[in-house]
C-alpha positions as CSV (number, residue, x, y, z in Angstrom):
1,M,-18.3,-31.4,67.1
2,N,-20.2,-34.6,67.9
3,P,-19.1,-37.8,66.3
4,V,-21.2,-39.2,63.5
5,V,-21.6,-42.7,65.0
6,S,-21.9,-43.9,68.6
7,V,-20.8,-47.6,69.1
8,I,-22.2,-49.0,72.3
9,V,-20.6,-52.1,73.9
10,P,-22.1,-53.6,77.1
11,V,-19.3,-55.3,79.0
12,Y,-19.7,-57.9,81.7
13,N,-16.9,-60.3,82.7
14,A,-15.6,-60.2,79.1
15,E,-11.8,-60.0,79.6
16,K,-11.2,-63.1,77.5
17,H,-12.6,-61.5,74.3
18,L,-12.6,-57.8,75.1
19,Y,-9.3,-56.9,73.5
20,R,-10.4,-58.4,70.2
21,C,-13.7,-56.6,70.3
22,I,-12.3,-53.1,71.1
23,D,-9.3,-53.5,68.8
24,C,-11.5,-54.2,65.8
25,I,-13.7,-51.2,66.5
26,L,-10.8,-48.8,66.9
27,A,-9.3,-50.1,63.7
28,Q,-12.3,-49.1,61.6
29,S,-11.8,-47.5,58.2
30,F,-14.4,-44.9,59.2
31,T,-12.9,-43.0,62.2
32,D,-15.5,-40.4,63.2
33,F,-17.1,-42.3,66.0
34,E,-17.2,-42.6,69.8
35,L,-16.9,-45.9,71.5
36,L,-19.0,-46.2,74.7
37,L,-17.9,-49.1,76.9
38,I,-20.5,-49.8,79.6
39,N,-18.9,-51.9,82.3
40,D,-21.9,-53.6,83.9
41,G,-20.4,-54.5,87.3
42,S,-17.7,-56.9,85.9
43,K,-15.9,-59.0,88.5
44,D,-12.9,-59.8,86.3
45,N,-10.4,-57.3,84.8
46,S,-12.8,-55.9,82.2
47,D,-12.9,-52.6,84.0
48,K,-9.2,-52.2,83.9
49,I,-9.0,-53.1,80.2
50,C,-11.7,-50.5,79.4
51,D,-9.9,-47.8,81.4
52,G,-6.6,-48.6,79.7
53,Y,-8.1,-48.0,76.2
54,A,-9.8,-44.8,77.4
55,A,-6.5,-43.5,78.5
56,N,-4.9,-44.0,75.1
57,D,-7.7,-43.1,72.7
58,S,-10.0,-40.0,73.1
59,R,-12.8,-41.7,71.2
60,V,-13.2,-44.3,74.0
61,H,-15.6,-43.4,76.9
62,V,-15.9,-45.8,79.8
63,F,-18.9,-45.9,82.2
64,H,-18.9,-48.1,85.3
65,K,-22.2,-49.1,86.7
66,E,-23.7,-51.7,89.0
67,N,-24.7,-55.0,87.4
68,G,-28.1,-54.7,85.8
69,G,-27.9,-56.9,82.7
70,A,-27.3,-56.2,79.0
71,S,-30.5,-54.3,78.5
72,A,-29.8,-51.9,81.3
73,A,-26.2,-51.4,80.0
74,R,-27.4,-50.7,76.5
75,N,-30.0,-48.3,77.8
76,Y,-27.2,-46.5,79.8
77,G,-25.2,-46.3,76.6
78,L,-28.2,-44.8,74.7
79,D,-28.5,-42.2,77.4
80,K,-24.9,-41.2,77.0
81,A,-24.6,-41.4,73.2
82,V,-24.3,-38.2,71.1
83,G,-23.7,-39.6,67.6
84,K,-26.2,-39.2,64.8
85,Y,-26.2,-43.0,64.3
86,I,-26.2,-45.8,66.8
87,C,-24.8,-49.3,66.5
88,F,-24.3,-52.1,69.1
89,V,-21.5,-54.6,69.4
90,D,-21.4,-57.4,72.0
91,A,-18.2,-57.7,74.0
92,D,-17.4,-61.2,72.7
93,D,-18.1,-60.4,69.1
94,W,-16.1,-58.6,66.4
95,I,-16.7,-56.6,63.2
96,D,-14.9,-56.3,59.9
97,K,-12.7,-53.2,59.3
98,D,-15.2,-51.6,57.0
99,Y,-18.2,-52.4,59.2
100,I,-19.1,-48.8,60.1
101,E,-18.3,-47.4,56.7
102,S,-20.4,-50.0,54.9
103,L,-23.4,-49.6,57.3
104,L,-23.4,-45.8,57.4
105,P,-26.8,-44.7,56.2
106,T,-27.4,-42.1,53.6
107,E,-29.6,-39.1,54.6
108,D,-32.8,-40.9,53.5
109,E,-32.0,-44.3,55.0
110,D,-33.4,-45.1,58.4
111,M,-31.5,-48.3,59.0
112,V,-28.9,-50.5,57.4
113,V,-28.5,-54.2,58.2
114,C,-25.7,-56.6,57.3
115,S,-25.5,-60.4,57.3
116,I,-24.0,-62.2,60.3
117,S,-21.3,-64.8,60.5
118,Y,-21.6,-67.3,63.4
119,E,-18.2,-68.1,64.9
120,G,-17.1,-70.7,67.4
121,D,-19.0,-73.9,67.9
122,S,-21.4,-73.1,65.1
123,N,-19.8,-71.8,61.9
124,R,-22.4,-70.6,59.5
125,I,-23.6,-67.4,57.9
126,L,-27.1,-65.9,58.3
127,C,-27.3,-64.2,54.9
128,I,-29.8,-61.5,53.9
129,S,-30.1,-60.2,50.4
130,D,-28.7,-57.0,49.0
131,K,-31.7,-54.8,48.7
132,E,-33.1,-51.3,49.3
133,R,-36.6,-51.4,50.7
134,N,-39.0,-48.5,50.8
135,R,-42.1,-48.1,52.9
136,E,-44.3,-50.1,50.5
137,C,-42.2,-53.2,50.5
138,I,-41.1,-53.3,54.1
139,E,-43.3,-56.4,54.8
140,G,-40.6,-58.6,53.4
141,T,-38.1,-57.1,55.9
142,L,-40.5,-57.7,58.8
143,H,-41.1,-61.3,57.8
144,Q,-37.4,-61.9,57.4
145,M,-36.7,-60.3,60.8
146,I,-39.2,-62.8,62.4
147,D,-38.1,-65.9,60.5
148,H,-34.3,-65.3,61.2
149,M,-34.4,-64.3,64.8
150,T,-30.7,-63.2,64.9
151,V,-31.7,-60.4,62.4
152,C,-33.8,-59.2,65.3
153,S,-30.6,-58.4,67.2
154,P,-29.7,-54.7,67.6
155,C,-26.2,-55.8,66.5
156,C,-25.5,-56.0,62.8
157,K,-27.5,-52.8,62.3
158,M,-26.9,-49.0,62.1
159,M,-29.9,-47.0,63.4
160,R,-30.7,-43.3,63.6
161,R,-30.5,-41.9,67.2
162,D,-33.1,-39.2,66.5
163,I,-35.7,-42.0,65.8
164,I,-34.7,-43.8,69.0
165,E,-35.0,-40.7,71.1
166,Q,-38.1,-39.2,69.6
167,S,-40.0,-42.5,70.0
168,N,-38.4,-43.1,73.5
169,I,-37.2,-46.6,72.5
170,R,-35.3,-48.5,75.1
171,F,-34.6,-52.2,75.9
172,D,-37.0,-54.0,78.2
173,V,-35.0,-54.7,81.5
174,N,-37.7,-57.1,82.7
175,V,-36.4,-59.9,80.5
176,S,-32.9,-61.3,79.5
177,A,-34.1,-63.1,76.4
178,G,-36.1,-61.6,73.5
179,E,-35.5,-58.0,74.5
180,D,-33.5,-57.5,71.4
181,M,-36.4,-58.4,69.2
182,L,-38.7,-56.1,71.1
183,F,-36.3,-53.2,70.7
184,V,-36.1,-53.7,66.9
185,C,-39.9,-54.1,66.6
186,D,-40.2,-50.8,68.5
187,Y,-37.7,-49.2,66.1
188,F,-39.8,-50.4,63.1
189,S,-43.0,-49.2,64.8
190,A,-41.6,-45.6,64.6
191,G,-42.4,-45.7,60.9
192,L,-39.3,-46.3,58.7
193,D,-39.3,-45.1,55.1
194,K,-36.2,-46.7,53.7
195,I,-34.0,-49.7,54.8
196,R,-30.9,-51.1,53.1
197,T,-29.7,-54.6,53.7
198,T,-26.4,-56.1,52.6
199,S,-25.4,-59.8,52.1
200,Q,-21.9,-59.1,53.4
201,P,-21.3,-60.9,56.7
202,L,-19.6,-57.9,58.4
203,Y,-20.6,-58.8,61.9
204,H,-19.1,-61.9,63.6
205,Y,-21.3,-63.4,66.3
206,Y,-19.3,-65.6,68.7
207,V,-21.1,-68.7,69.9
208,A,-18.9,-70.0,72.7
209,D,-20.6,-73.1,74.0
210,S,-24.0,-74.5,75.0
211,G,-24.2,-72.1,77.9
212,S,-24.4,-69.1,75.6
213,L,-27.6,-67.2,75.1
214,S,-27.9,-68.6,71.6
215,H,-28.2,-72.1,73.0
216,R,-29.8,-71.4,76.4
217,I,-33.3,-72.7,77.0
218,V,-35.4,-69.6,77.9
219,D,-37.3,-69.7,81.1
220,F,-41.0,-70.6,80.6
221,A,-42.4,-67.5,82.4
222,T,-40.1,-65.3,80.3
223,T,-41.5,-66.8,77.1
224,E,-45.1,-66.2,78.3
225,Y,-44.1,-62.5,79.0
226,I,-42.5,-62.3,75.5
227,L,-45.7,-63.6,74.0
228,D,-47.8,-60.8,75.5
229,C,-45.2,-58.3,74.3
230,I,-45.2,-59.7,70.8
231,K,-48.9,-59.3,70.4
232,E,-48.6,-55.7,71.5
233,R,-45.8,-55.1,69.0
234,V,-47.5,-56.8,66.1
235,D,-50.6,-54.6,66.8
236,K,-48.4,-51.5,66.7
237,L,-46.7,-52.6,63.5
238,S,-50.0,-53.3,61.8
239,K,-51.0,-49.7,62.3
240,V,-47.9,-48.4,60.7
241,Y,-47.4,-50.8,57.7
242,D,-49.6,-52.5,55.2
243,W,-48.7,-56.1,56.0
244,D,-50.4,-59.3,57.1
245,S,-50.2,-58.8,60.9
246,N,-52.0,-62.1,61.5
247,D,-49.2,-64.0,59.6
248,G,-46.6,-61.9,61.4
249,Y,-48.1,-62.8,64.7
250,K,-48.1,-66.5,63.9
251,R,-44.5,-66.4,62.6
252,H,-43.5,-65.1,66.0
253,L,-45.5,-67.7,67.8
254,C,-43.8,-70.5,65.9
255,T,-40.4,-69.5,67.4
256,Q,-41.8,-69.1,70.9
257,L,-43.5,-72.5,70.6
258,N,-40.1,-74.1,70.1
259,N,-38.8,-72.3,73.3
260,M,-41.8,-73.6,75.3
261,L,-41.4,-77.1,74.1
262,A,-37.7,-77.1,74.7
263,Y,-38.2,-75.9,78.3
264,A,-40.9,-78.6,78.9
265,K,-38.8,-81.4,77.5
266,K,-35.9,-80.5,79.9
267,R,-38.0,-80.9,83.1
268,P,-36.7,-83.7,85.3
269,S,-39.9,-85.6,85.9
270,F,-42.7,-86.9,83.6
271,F,-45.4,-85.0,85.5
272,E,-43.5,-81.8,85.4
273,R,-43.0,-82.1,81.7
274,L,-46.7,-82.8,81.3
275,K,-47.5,-79.7,83.4
276,Y,-45.6,-77.4,81.1
277,M,-46.9,-79.1,78.0
278,K,-50.4,-78.4,79.2
279,R,-49.4,-74.9,80.1
280,T,-48.2,-74.4,76.5
281,V,-51.4,-75.6,74.8
282,D,-53.5,-73.6,77.3
283,N,-51.6,-70.4,76.6
284,P,-54.1,-68.1,74.7
285,H,-51.4,-67.0,72.2
286,M,-50.5,-70.6,71.5
287,Y,-54.1,-71.5,71.0
288,V,-54.2,-69.1,68.0
289,L,-51.3,-71.0,66.4
290,L,-52.0,-74.6,67.4
291,S,-55.7,-74.5,66.5
292,D,-54.8,-73.4,62.9
293,V,-53.5,-76.7,61.5
294,D,-53.6,-75.3,57.9
295,Y,-51.2,-72.6,58.9
296,M,-48.9,-75.1,60.6
297,V,-48.8,-77.3,57.6
298,K,-48.0,-74.3,55.4
299,R,-45.2,-73.1,57.7
300,K,-43.6,-76.5,57.9
301,R,-43.9,-76.8,54.1
302,L,-45.5,-80.2,54.4
303,N,-47.3,-81.9,51.6
304,G,-48.6,-85.3,50.7
305,I,-48.1,-88.1,53.3
306,K,-46.2,-85.8,55.6
307,A,-49.0,-83.3,55.7
308,L,-51.6,-86.0,56.3
309,A,-49.5,-87.5,59.1
310,F,-49.1,-84.1,60.8
311,R,-52.8,-83.4,60.6
312,I,-53.6,-86.8,62.2
313,S,-51.0,-86.1,64.9
314,M,-52.8,-82.9,65.7
315,L,-56.2,-84.5,66.2
316,P,-55.9,-85.1,69.9
317,L,-55.0,-81.4,70.4
318,R,-57.9,-80.3,68.3
319,L,-60.2,-82.5,70.4
320,Y,-58.7,-81.1,73.6
321,Y,-59.5,-77.6,72.4
322,C,-63.1,-78.6,71.4
323,F,-64.0,-80.1,74.8
324,K,-61.8,-77.8,77.0
């Protein structure tokens, strides 16, 4: 008899936090699950820790593979999973005791999402409302997913494996940032009929230091690749749901603009910073956003003097686009 839930944990050099992660999963109030530990070529003692748990609990299955990144490890886990539902937990994070039980979907639910508690250097809660959303009102979920990028994470969610397999959804191994969001967009594109969200912060996301993915400045070329992928995903979503795809597209662009500007500002020389600033405004996706000053004012919630000052600051850019 297959387990109801498959919990997939990609593991890479995670010995510092791995005991906490595995212990909280094995202590779940809902027990009919399998735990897939994908050791992604760890160089520390993570492999031995994983094997030790597998020897003592039949629900734990360990797979050792060459290092290929988190996306490849998660894909490997999806290939091996047999549960009706899928959830992901990162090796340095932890979940509440009733996480699986609370997120377990009913027969007519396609996905359940919980709020996230940031732990470590940044203690805050990314809270989403308690709500059941059907096909007609899924636009709000899509916008919330874009505005709060962590909600794009495959963690903090319970998803149906049959939807993932029938739509052949996998993580993009070509990038190490933004692949989570692309995966979730693909899952939405499969055509979800009912989603439940809960305000309970059942998932604890550990932010270790400035070197973690949450703080890391994404490589410029990666952001450019992500922009192309976003346009493709937004087009797919617009064919499935009745939502303002133009607004959804620009919401995504706002986030990626911050990534591009952060990368440019960190360049060591003035001329290199100028080069990447120009590359940002010349990007065809960014042109869609930066040339729409009205949208930028609305998104920034500016009014009065602040809105006027912003419009004036954008005049050089508008002139650049006119005479380019």
